[in-house]
C-alpha positions as CSV (number, residue, x, y, z in Angstrom):
1,M,92.9,93.9,107.1
2,C,93.9,92.4,103.9
3,M,96.6,94.9,102.9
4,V,98.8,94.1,100.3
5,L,102.3,95.8,99.7
6,S,104.3,95.1,96.7
7,L,107.0,96.5,94.7
8,L,106.3,94.9,91.3
9,V,109.7,95.8,90.0
10,S,113.4,95.1,91.5
11,I,114.0,98.6,92.9
12,N,115.0,97.4,96.3
13,T,118.8,98.1,96.0
14,L,119.9,101.6,96.1
15,Y,123.0,101.4,93.9
16,A,126.4,103.7,94.1
17,Q,129.7,103.0,92.2
18,N,133.0,104.7,91.9
19,D,134.0,105.3,88.1
20,S,137.3,106.9,88.9
21,H,139.5,103.8,88.5
22,S,139.9,101.0,86.0
23,K,137.3,98.2,85.7
24,E,139.7,96.1,87.8
25,E,140.1,98.5,90.6
26,T,136.4,99.6,92.0
27,T,134.4,99.7,94.8
28,D,130.8,99.0,94.5
29,V,128.4,99.6,97.4
30,A,124.5,98.7,97.6
31,I,122.5,99.7,100.5
32,I,119.6,97.0,100.7
33,P,116.7,97.5,103.4
34,G,116.2,94.1,105.3
35,K,112.3,94.1,103.9
36,K,112.4,94.7,100.2
37,L,109.5,97.1,100.5
38,A,111.2,99.1,103.1
39,I,108.2,99.0,105.5
40,F,109.1,97.6,108.9
41,S,106.8,96.7,111.9
42,K,107.4,95.7,115.6
43,K,108.0,92.1,114.6
44,N,110.4,93.0,111.5
45,K,112.9,95.8,112.9
46,A,114.4,98.2,110.8
47,K,117.2,96.7,109.4
48,Y,119.8,97.7,106.3
49,Y,122.5,95.7,105.1
50,V,125.5,97.5,103.0
51,D,127.3,95.5,100.6
52,V,130.6,96.6,99.7
53,H,132.8,94.8,96.9
54,N,136.4,95.9,97.1
55,G,137.7,95.4,93.6
56,Y,141.2,96.4,94.5
57,K,144.4,94.4,95.1
58,T,144.9,95.7,98.5
59,P,142.7,95.7,101.6
60,Q,140.6,98.9,102.4
61,S,139.5,99.9,106.0
62,G,137.2,103.2,106.9
63,T,133.9,103.5,108.7
64,I,130.5,103.2,107.6
65,S,127.7,105.2,109.4
66,Y,124.2,106.2,109.2
67,Q,122.1,109.1,110.3
68,L,118.4,108.7,110.9
69,T,116.0,111.9,110.4
70,T,112.4,112.1,110.6
71,D,110.5,113.4,107.4
72,K,110.4,116.8,109.1
73,G,114.5,116.8,109.3
74,L,114.9,116.1,113.1
75,I,117.7,113.6,113.9
76,A,116.3,110.4,115.2
77,G,119.4,108.6,115.5
78,T,123.1,107.5,114.5
79,G,125.4,104.6,114.3
80,T,128.9,103.9,113.0
81,T,131.2,100.8,112.5
82,D,134.6,100.3,111.6
83,V,135.3,98.2,108.5
84,T,138.0,96.5,106.7
85,I,137.5,94.7,103.4
86,A,140.0,92.4,102.3
87,A,141.6,92.7,98.8
88,K,139.2,91.3,96.0
89,S,136.4,90.4,98.2
90,K,132.8,91.3,99.2
91,K,131.5,92.2,102.6
92,R,127.9,92.5,104.2
93,I,127.7,95.0,106.9
94,P,124.4,94.7,109.0
95,F,122.7,97.9,110.7
96,T,120.0,97.3,112.9
97,I,118.3,101.0,113.4
98,P,116.4,101.9,116.4
99,V,113.2,103.7,115.5
100,P,111.6,105.8,118.1
101,E,107.9,106.0,116.8
102,V,105.9,105.4,113.8
103,G,106.4,107.2,110.5
104,F,108.7,107.6,107.5
105,Y,112.3,108.2,108.0
106,D,115.5,109.1,106.0
107,A,118.5,106.9,106.6
108,T,121.6,108.3,105.0
109,F,124.7,106.3,104.9
110,Y,128.1,107.7,104.8
111,I,130.6,105.3,103.5
112,N,134.0,106.3,104.1
113,L,137.1,104.0,103.0
114,E,140.6,104.6,101.7
115,E,139.7,104.5,98.2
116,Y,135.8,105.3,98.4
117,D,133.8,108.1,99.7
118,D,129.9,108.4,99.3
119,T,126.6,109.3,100.8
120,I,123.5,107.1,99.9
121,R,120.1,108.1,101.0
122,S,117.2,105.5,101.7
123,V,113.8,106.1,102.8
124,F,111.7,103.5,104.9
125,G,108.5,103.4,106.9
126,Y,108.0,102.2,110.4
127,R,104.3,100.9,111.1
128,P,102.8,103.1,108.4
129,F,99.3,101.7,109.1
130,D,99.4,103.1,112.6
131,I,99.9,106.7,111.4
132,Q,97.3,108.7,112.8
133,L,96.9,112.5,111.7
134,P,95.2,114.8,114.1
135,D,91.8,115.2,113.4
136,N,91.5,118.7,112.1
137,T,88.0,118.4,110.2
138,P,86.0,121.8,110.3
139,Y,82.9,121.8,112.2
140,D,81.0,123.1,109.4
141,F,82.6,120.6,106.7
142,D,79.4,118.8,105.8
143,D,77.5,121.9,105.6
144,F,80.2,123.7,103.6
145,W,80.2,120.9,100.9
146,Q,76.4,120.4,100.9
147,K,76.2,124.3,100.2
148,A,78.6,123.7,97.4
149,K,76.4,120.8,95.8
150,D,73.3,122.9,96.1
151,D,75.0,125.7,94.3
152,L,75.9,123.4,91.6
153,Q,72.5,121.9,91.0
154,A,71.2,125.4,90.7
155,V,73.3,125.7,87.5
156,A,71.8,124.3,84.4
157,P,74.4,122.1,82.9
158,N,73.5,122.8,79.3
159,Y,75.4,120.2,77.7
160,K,76.9,120.5,74.5
161,V,78.0,117.1,73.1
162,T,79.9,117.3,69.7
163,K,81.2,114.3,67.7
164,D,84.9,114.8,66.9
165,S,86.0,113.4,63.7
166,T,89.8,114.0,64.2
167,M,89.9,112.3,67.6
168,S,87.5,109.5,66.4
169,T,89.0,106.3,65.1
170,P,87.7,103.1,63.4
171,S,86.9,101.5,66.9
172,H,85.9,104.4,68.8
173,K,83.5,107.5,68.7
174,V,85.1,110.4,70.4
175,Y,82.7,113.3,71.7
176,K,83.5,116.5,73.2
177,V,81.3,117.4,76.1
178,E,81.0,120.8,77.2
179,M,79.0,121.7,80.3
180,Q,78.0,124.6,82.8
181,S,79.6,124.0,86.2
182,L,79.5,126.1,89.5
183,D,79.8,129.7,89.0
184,N,78.6,129.3,85.2
185,V,82.0,128.0,84.3
186,T,82.2,126.1,81.2
187,V,84.3,123.0,81.6
188,W,84.5,120.0,79.0
189,A,85.4,116.3,78.8
190,W,86.4,113.8,76.3
191,L,83.8,110.9,75.8
192,S,85.3,107.9,74.2
193,I,82.9,105.2,73.3
194,P,83.7,101.7,71.3
195,R,81.9,101.5,68.1
196,V,80.5,97.8,68.8
197,R,77.2,98.4,70.8
198,G,77.3,97.3,74.4
199,N,76.6,98.4,78.1
200,Y,80.1,99.3,79.0
201,P,81.6,100.2,82.3
202,V,83.2,103.7,82.7
203,I,86.5,105.0,83.4
204,Y,86.1,108.3,84.8
205,G,89.9,109.9,84.6
206,F,91.0,113.0,86.2
207,G,94.2,115.0,85.4
208,G,97.1,116.3,87.2
209,Y,97.8,119.9,88.1
210,K,96.9,122.1,85.1
211,I,97.1,118.9,82.8
212,E,94.7,118.8,79.9
213,L,93.6,115.1,79.5
214,P,93.5,113.8,76.0
215,P,90.9,111.2,75.1
216,G,91.1,107.6,76.2
217,Y,90.7,104.5,73.9
218,S,89.5,101.2,75.4
219,D,87.7,98.3,73.7
220,D,86.1,97.2,77.0
221,F,85.4,100.6,78.5
222,V,83.8,103.8,77.9
223,T,86.4,106.5,78.9
224,F,85.3,109.9,80.2
225,H,88.1,112.5,80.9
226,I,87.2,115.5,82.6
227,N,89.2,118.8,82.1
228,V,88.4,120.9,85.0
229,R,88.3,124.8,85.3
230,G,91.8,126.3,84.7
231,I,92.5,124.3,81.7
232,G,92.3,125.3,78.1
233,N,90.1,128.3,77.3
234,N,88.5,128.9,80.5
235,A,91.8,129.5,82.2
236,K,91.6,133.2,81.2
237,I,88.3,133.7,82.2
238,I,88.6,132.5,85.8
239,N,92.4,133.6,86.0
240,P,92.5,136.9,83.9
241,D,95.7,138.1,85.9
242,N,97.3,134.6,85.3
243,K,98.3,134.2,89.0
244,E,99.3,130.6,90.2
245,Q,96.3,128.6,90.0
246,F,96.7,127.0,93.5
247,L,96.5,130.2,95.0
248,L,93.6,131.5,93.3
249,N,91.3,133.0,96.2
250,I,93.0,131.0,98.8
251,E,92.2,133.3,101.4
252,D,88.4,132.9,100.8
253,K,87.3,129.2,101.1
254,N,83.9,130.1,99.6
255,K,85.7,131.5,96.4
256,Y,88.8,129.1,96.5
257,V,89.5,127.8,93.0
258,Y,89.2,124.1,94.5
259,R,85.6,124.5,95.5
260,G,84.7,124.9,91.8
261,I,87.1,122.5,90.7
262,Y,85.6,119.8,93.0
263,M,82.1,120.8,91.8
264,D,83.4,120.3,88.1
265,C,84.3,116.6,88.9
266,L,80.4,116.1,90.2
267,R,79.1,118.0,87.2
268,G,81.0,115.2,85.0
269,L,78.9,112.7,86.9
270,D,75.8,114.6,86.2
271,F,76.6,114.3,82.5
272,L,77.2,110.4,83.0
273,K,73.9,109.8,84.6
274,D,72.1,111.8,82.4
275,S,73.5,110.2,79.4
276,A,73.7,106.7,80.0
277,A,71.7,105.7,76.9
278,M,74.8,106.5,74.9
279,G,76.2,103.0,75.7
280,F,77.4,102.9,79.3
281,D,76.9,101.4,82.5
282,T,76.5,103.9,85.3
283,T,76.6,101.1,87.8
284,R,80.1,100.6,87.1
285,I,82.1,103.6,87.1
286,A,86.0,103.7,88.1
287,F,87.5,106.7,89.3
288,V,91.3,106.7,88.3
289,G,94.0,109.5,88.5
290,G,97.5,110.2,89.5
291,S,99.0,113.4,91.7
292,Q,96.1,116.0,91.6
293,G,94.1,113.5,89.7
294,A,94.4,111.1,92.6
295,T,92.9,113.7,95.0
296,L,90.1,114.5,92.6
297,A,89.2,110.8,92.2
298,L,89.2,110.3,96.0
299,I,87.4,113.5,96.8
300,T,84.8,112.8,94.0
301,A,84.3,109.4,95.4
302,A,83.6,110.9,98.9
303,L,81.0,113.6,97.5
304,S,79.2,111.5,95.4
305,N,79.4,107.9,96.8
306,K,78.9,106.5,93.3
307,A,82.5,105.1,92.4
308,C,82.8,101.3,91.9
309,F,86.4,101.6,93.1
310,C,89.2,104.3,92.9
311,I,92.7,104.4,91.7
312,A,95.2,106.8,93.4
313,D,98.5,107.2,92.7
314,N,100.5,109.6,94.7
315,P,97.6,111.6,95.7
316,A,98.4,115.4,96.7
317,F,96.4,117.7,99.2
318,C,96.2,114.8,101.5
319,D,97.5,116.9,104.5
320,F,98.4,120.7,104.0
321,T,99.6,121.1,107.7
322,T,102.0,118.2,107.7
323,N,103.0,118.7,104.1
324,Y,104.0,122.1,105.1
325,E,105.9,121.0,108.1
326,I,107.8,118.5,106.1
327,V,108.6,120.3,103.1
328,A,109.0,124.1,104.1
329,P,112.2,123.6,105.9
330,R,114.0,122.2,102.9
331,P,116.5,123.9,100.7
332,E,114.2,123.2,97.8
333,P,110.5,123.0,98.6
334,T,108.1,121.3,96.3
335,I,104.8,122.4,95.0
336,P,102.1,123.0,96.5
337,I,104.3,124.1,99.4
338,K,106.6,126.1,97.3
339,Y,103.7,128.3,96.0
340,M,102.4,129.2,99.7
341,L,106.0,130.1,100.7
342,E,106.1,132.4,97.9
343,Y,102.9,133.8,98.8
344,F,103.6,134.5,102.3
345,K,106.9,136.3,101.1
346,N,105.0,138.5,98.9
347,R,102.4,139.1,101.4
348,P,103.8,139.4,104.9
349,S,100.4,140.5,106.2
350,I,98.9,137.0,105.3
351,S,98.7,134.4,108.2
352,K,99.8,131.0,107.4
353,A,97.4,129.5,110.4
354,G,94.6,131.2,108.3
355,M,95.5,130.0,105.1
356,L,96.0,126.5,106.5
357,N,92.5,126.8,108.2
358,N,90.9,127.5,104.7
359,L,92.7,124.6,103.1
360,R,91.4,122.2,105.7
361,Y,87.9,121.9,103.7
362,F,89.9,120.8,100.6
363,E,92.4,118.1,101.9
364,V,91.9,114.3,101.4
365,Q,92.0,113.4,105.0
366,N,89.1,115.2,106.0
367,F,87.1,113.6,102.7
368,A,88.5,109.8,103.5
369,P,86.0,108.7,105.9
370,K,83.2,109.4,103.4
371,V,84.8,107.0,100.6
372,D,82.7,104.1,100.4
373,C,84.6,102.1,97.7
374,P,87.8,100.0,97.4
375,V,91.1,102.2,96.8
376,L,94.1,101.2,95.1
377,L,96.7,103.4,96.4
378,G,100.2,103.9,94.9
379,A,102.9,105.7,96.8
380,G,106.6,106.6,96.3
381,L,108.4,106.9,99.3
382,K,110.7,109.5,98.5
383,D,107.8,111.6,97.2
384,L,107.7,115.3,98.8
385,M,104.6,116.6,96.7
386,A,102.7,114.0,98.1
387,P,104.6,112.8,101.2
388,P,104.0,109.4,102.4
389,T,103.3,110.4,105.9
390,C,100.5,112.3,104.5
391,T,99.4,109.8,102.1
392,F,99.2,106.9,104.4
393,G,97.6,109.2,107.2
394,A,94.6,109.9,104.8
395,F,94.4,106.1,103.8
396,N,94.2,105.5,107.6
397,K,91.1,107.3,107.8
398,L,89.3,105.2,105.5
399,L,86.5,103.3,107.2
400,Y,87.7,99.6,108.2
401,P,85.1,98.0,105.4
402,V,86.6,100.2,102.8
403,K,90.5,99.5,104.0
404,N,89.7,95.8,104.1
405,K,89.0,95.8,100.7
406,S,91.7,98.1,99.6
407,E,95.4,97.7,98.5
408,V,98.6,99.9,98.9
409,Y,101.5,99.5,96.5
410,V,104.6,101.0,97.9
411,F,108.0,102.3,95.9
412,P,110.8,102.9,98.2
413,S,112.9,104.3,95.5
414,L,110.7,106.4,93.8
415,G,109.4,110.2,94.3
416,H,106.2,111.3,92.7
417,E,105.6,108.5,90.2
418,V,104.8,104.6,89.9
419,T,106.5,102.0,88.0
420,P,105.3,100.9,84.6
421,L,104.2,97.4,86.2
422,H,102.2,99.0,88.4
423,N,100.3,100.6,85.5
424,T,99.9,97.2,84.4
425,Y,98.6,95.9,87.8
426,K,96.0,98.8,87.6
427,S,94.7,97.6,84.5
428,V,94.1,94.1,86.3
429,W,92.3,95.8,89.1
430,I,90.0,97.6,86.6
431,Y,89.0,94.6,85.1
432,E,88.6,92.6,88.6
433,H,86.6,95.2,90.0
434,T,84.2,96.2,87.1
435,V,82.7,92.5,86.9
436,K,79.9,93.2,89.5
437,K,78.1,96.0,89.6
438,H,78.0,98.7,92.3
439,K,75.4,101.0,92.7
440,P,73.2,103.1,90.4
441,L,73.8,106.8,90.0
């Protein structure tokens, strides 16, 4: 399988510095993973180097230790070594860390010297492409989503396409596209078409959680940015009590807000299919998004089988159960698990198991085997909104022919973000993968 793991930016060193002394007398410490991507395997054992620069005129002695914990907070190993660093010198201390099983780990280093104390956290993966999430696909998963698609098709789209002179430019015509989606909810999108006539490939963009996407502008592509229910004017219509959107009807899978949101994304595809004469090539549509947008890109690809390829940065909602187990015990849980905990607190009668059972219908891992296009995945190893265990676990459920054409980029020092250079690489991927046609709508 052709996997590419690249950092694209020099962020492999976790740096700490003691600023309490003069420039001549400082202690600098760098924690460096043995593999710059902090991804280890059976062949490449988990190894770190602690580089210490003693800027003092006297030697320093003390200890350097580490504690290894699983992403669920269980202690998986410890180690300590005594060190002495000569005056005005540098020393590298190696640590080989035994790893009990595949997964992602926190390696926390404790530096305790005579003139310096610090704690530095790193995250690494051990055999991440071997992570296997439990199969929790509902028995009626396919029937559930076929019913949703049938319900969507029963709603007349009633497209309303309006040119927006304020958003249009000398190089692009921009249209606001309104359409009726599931439950007769009106959703809208921005369609941007280069003024130079052509048959352009399409970038279908999906936004993050409650984030309104503006128009996109590209000289070589049509851009279509969908704004699903819960954004703009329809937020009050579907959510008059202003509840947290993620929790809206979460106890009933048939009424849960994301059933509608996923169908909104398919309605956008309906528009592209029905409006190709405006100047775009529906055999070359790229699905692109980050965070929730990455989730929508992957799930729309699975539900439609119409994507030329899919770019997904830190996709959320990959595995709610594992995400809950990783995040819920932490002092400051991140969303969406934070919302779930607040929901349970205010409604003690609600069953966590029942909620997680409903959410199985909406998580990426259960859609992954149905994705039939190449995927470019970006993942921050310190991400708790989209933990890498969940992200890789879902990616590993792609079928082999899809994985063989896909790529994964990891960022050891980042959380819910990617680097600017990775954004540049995504542009390269878009151009490379829209040269050949895929399949018609």
